[in-house]
C-alpha positions as CSV (number, residue, x, y, z in Angstrom):
1,M,0.0,0.0,0.0
2,S,1.3,3.4,-0.9
3,E,2.1,5.7,2.1
4,F,2.6,9.4,1.9
5,R,4.7,11.2,4.6
6,I,3.5,14.6,5.9
7,T,5.7,16.4,8.4
8,H,4.5,16.8,12.0
9,E,4.8,20.5,11.7
10,I,2.1,20.6,9.0
11,H,-0.1,18.5,11.2
12,K,0.3,21.0,14.1
13,V,-0.5,23.9,11.8
14,H,-3.4,22.1,10.1
15,P,-5.0,19.8,12.8
16,D,-7.7,18.8,10.3
17,I,-5.1,17.7,7.7
18,R,-6.9,14.3,7.1
19,E,-10.0,16.1,6.0
20,Q,-8.0,18.6,3.9
21,L,-6.1,15.7,2.2
22,T,-9.3,13.8,1.5
23,A,-11.2,16.8,0.1
24,T,-8.2,18.0,-2.0
25,T,-7.6,14.5,-3.4
26,I,-11.2,14.1,-4.3
27,E,-11.3,17.5,-5.9
28,A,-8.2,16.7,-7.9
29,I,-9.5,13.3,-9.0
30,N,-12.8,14.8,-10.1
31,E,-11.2,17.7,-11.9
32,S,-8.8,15.3,-13.8
33,S,-11.1,12.3,-14.4
34,S,-10.9,12.5,-18.2
35,R,-7.1,13.2,-18.3
36,S,-4.2,10.7,-18.5
37,A,-2.8,9.4,-15.3
38,E,0.3,11.5,-15.7
39,D,-1.8,14.7,-16.1
40,A,-4.0,13.8,-13.2
41,A,-0.9,13.3,-11.1
42,L,0.2,16.8,-11.9
43,V,-3.2,18.2,-10.9
44,L,-3.1,16.3,-7.7
45,R,0.5,17.5,-6.9
46,N,-0.5,21.1,-7.6
47,K,-3.7,20.9,-5.5
48,L,-1.8,19.3,-2.6
49,G,0.9,22.0,-2.8
50,E,-1.9,24.6,-2.4
51,I,-2.5,23.2,1.1
52,G,1.1,22.9,2.0
53,V,1.6,19.2,1.3
54,H,4.4,18.3,-1.0
55,M,4.6,14.9,-2.8
56,S,6.9,13.7,-5.5
57,E,5.5,13.2,-9.1
58,E,6.0,9.5,-8.6
59,A,4.0,9.4,-5.4
60,C,1.2,11.4,-7.0
61,L,1.1,9.1,-10.0
62,S,1.0,6.1,-7.7
63,A,-1.9,7.7,-5.8
64,I,-3.8,8.3,-9.0
65,E,-3.3,4.8,-10.3
66,R,-4.4,3.3,-6.9
67,L,-7.5,5.4,-6.8
68,R,-8.4,4.6,-10.4
69,S,-8.1,0.9,-9.7
70,G,-10.5,1.2,-6.8
71,K,-7.9,0.9,-4.0
72,T,-7.6,3.2,-1.0
73,L,-4.8,5.5,0.0
74,R,-3.0,5.7,3.4
75,F,-1.4,8.9,4.6
76,E,1.4,8.6,7.0
77,I,2.2,11.6,9.3
78,E,5.8,11.6,10.3
79,R,6.4,13.0,13.8
80,E,9.4,14.9,15.0
81,D,10.4,12.0,17.3
82,G,10.6,9.6,14.3
83,H,7.4,7.7,15.1
84,S,4.7,7.5,12.6
85,H,0.9,7.7,12.8
86,I,-1.2,6.4,10.0
87,E,-4.2,8.4,8.8
88,E,-6.7,6.6,6.6
């Protein structure tokens, strides 16, 4: 399963990050539904950047491919102490 790391600082600034990630991802998917996976990945990357979440092009492409194949995404928030917390 693909996991996406988000810094703990972003989570502190945006305590509702899970809802923002979900809403932004859905918006990007809907906006790019008729585009190629590569173009949809760019839309997703740009939309996530607007809320302060930075993902590589490869991670965005993987996310688009997973969503289009009916699979779910998992977001992993990396804390300053090195421990992780999974948001689904």
